[in-house]
C-alpha positions as CSV (number, residue, x, y, z in Angstrom):
1,X,154.7,-193.8,205.7
2,X,156.4,-195.2,208.7
3,X,155.4,-193.9,212.2
4,X,158.2,-192.5,214.2
5,X,158.6,-193.9,217.7
6,X,158.6,-191.0,220.1
7,X,161.1,-191.6,222.8
8,X,162.6,-189.3,225.5
9,X,165.5,-188.5,223.2
10,X,163.2,-187.5,220.3
11,X,161.3,-185.2,222.6
12,X,164.4,-183.7,224.2
13,X,165.9,-182.9,220.8
14,X,164.6,-179.4,219.8
15,X,165.1,-180.3,216.1
16,X,162.8,-183.3,216.2
17,X,159.7,-183.0,214.1
18,X,156.7,-185.3,214.8
19,X,153.1,-184.7,213.8
20,X,151.7,-182.3,211.3
21,X,152.7,-178.8,212.0
22,X,149.8,-177.0,210.3
23,X,147.1,-179.4,211.7
24,X,148.5,-179.1,215.2
25,X,148.6,-175.3,215.1
26,X,145.1,-175.2,213.7
27,X,143.9,-177.6,216.4
28,X,145.6,-175.5,219.1
29,X,144.1,-172.2,217.8
30,X,140.6,-173.7,217.3
31,X,140.6,-175.1,220.8
32,X,141.6,-171.8,222.4
33,X,139.3,-169.6,220.3
34,X,136.3,-171.8,220.8
35,X,137.1,-172.0,224.5
36,X,137.3,-168.2,224.7
37,X,134.0,-167.9,222.7
38,X,132.4,-170.3,225.2
39,X,133.5,-168.1,228.1
40,X,132.1,-165.0,226.4
41,X,128.8,-166.7,225.7
42,X,128.5,-168.1,229.2
43,X,126.6,-165.0,230.4
44,X,124.2,-165.4,227.5
45,X,123.7,-169.0,228.2
46,X,123.0,-168.3,231.9
47,X,120.5,-165.6,230.9
48,X,118.6,-168.2,228.8
49,X,118.6,-170.8,231.6
50,X,117.5,-168.3,234.2
51,X,114.9,-166.8,231.9
52,X,113.4,-170.3,231.1
53,X,113.5,-171.7,234.6
54,X,110.1,-172.8,235.6
55,X,108.5,-171.8,232.3
56,X,106.3,-173.9,230.1
57,X,106.8,-174.8,226.5
58,X,105.1,-171.7,224.9
59,X,107.3,-169.4,226.9
60,X,110.4,-171.4,225.8
61,X,109.3,-171.1,222.2
62,X,108.7,-167.4,222.5
63,X,112.2,-166.8,224.1
64,X,114.1,-169.0,221.7
65,X,112.0,-167.9,218.8
66,X,113.2,-164.4,219.2
67,X,115.9,-163.9,216.5
68,X,118.1,-161.9,218.8
69,X,118.3,-164.8,221.2
70,X,117.8,-167.9,218.9
71,X,120.4,-167.2,216.3
72,X,123.3,-166.5,218.8
73,X,122.1,-169.6,220.7
74,X,122.4,-171.6,217.5
75,X,125.9,-170.2,216.9
76,X,126.8,-171.0,220.4
77,X,125.7,-174.6,220.0
78,X,127.7,-175.0,216.8
79,X,130.9,-173.6,218.5
80,X,130.4,-175.8,221.6
81,X,130.2,-178.9,219.4
82,X,133.4,-177.9,217.6
83,X,135.1,-177.5,221.0
84,X,133.6,-180.8,222.1
85,X,135.0,-182.6,219.1
86,X,138.5,-181.1,219.6
87,X,138.5,-182.0,223.3
88,X,137.5,-185.6,222.6
89,X,140.2,-185.7,219.9
90,X,142.8,-185.0,222.6
91,X,141.4,-187.8,224.8
92,X,141.3,-190.3,221.9
93,X,144.9,-189.4,220.8
94,X,146.1,-190.2,224.3
95,X,144.5,-193.7,224.5
96,X,144.1,-195.1,221.0
97,X,146.3,-195.5,218.0
98,X,146.1,-196.8,214.5
99,X,142.8,-198.0,213.1
100,X,141.0,-197.9,216.4
101,X,141.8,-194.2,216.7
102,X,140.7,-193.5,213.1
103,X,137.4,-195.4,213.7
104,X,136.7,-193.6,217.1
105,X,137.6,-190.2,215.6
106,X,135.2,-190.8,212.7
107,X,132.4,-191.8,215.2
108,X,133.3,-188.7,217.3
109,X,133.0,-186.5,214.3
110,X,129.7,-188.0,213.2
111,X,128.3,-187.7,216.7
112,X,129.3,-184.0,216.9
113,X,127.9,-183.3,213.5
114,X,124.6,-185.0,214.4
115,X,124.3,-183.0,217.7
116,X,125.2,-179.7,215.9
117,X,122.7,-180.2,213.0
118,X,119.9,-181.4,215.2
119,X,120.3,-178.6,217.7
120,X,120.9,-175.8,215.2
121,X,118.1,-176.8,212.9
122,X,115.7,-177.1,215.8
123,X,116.6,-173.7,217.1
124,X,116.4,-172.2,213.6
125,X,113.0,-173.8,213.1
126,X,111.8,-172.0,216.3
127,X,113.3,-168.7,215.1
128,X,111.9,-168.8,211.5
129,X,108.8,-170.9,211.8
130,X,107.7,-170.7,215.4
């Protein structure tokens, strides 16, 4: 498949089609919904930070080990990493193209998966096994 060169005329023409419509819509909605979710959970995150300020490890384990706090915190971490991946995708799309974009996007995805899995599994370990 040949890449279309996007010029001023292509952008100005309302009938021009460039990019995948479904993927772009999904990316747009995912970015907005995860951003809204992050705003909603901001109060929850601030509660955890203020609650744990100056506390030692056993207090941290008891707070995050509570299922009513730990499970939403794990969900928040997963949503934040999805939002982070999409935001980095936007930056990578602007500055890289072709194979370098594909490689960097793969590394971005692997990094976000590693962060999400490590964080969520650590929090769930605290919730279920103390």
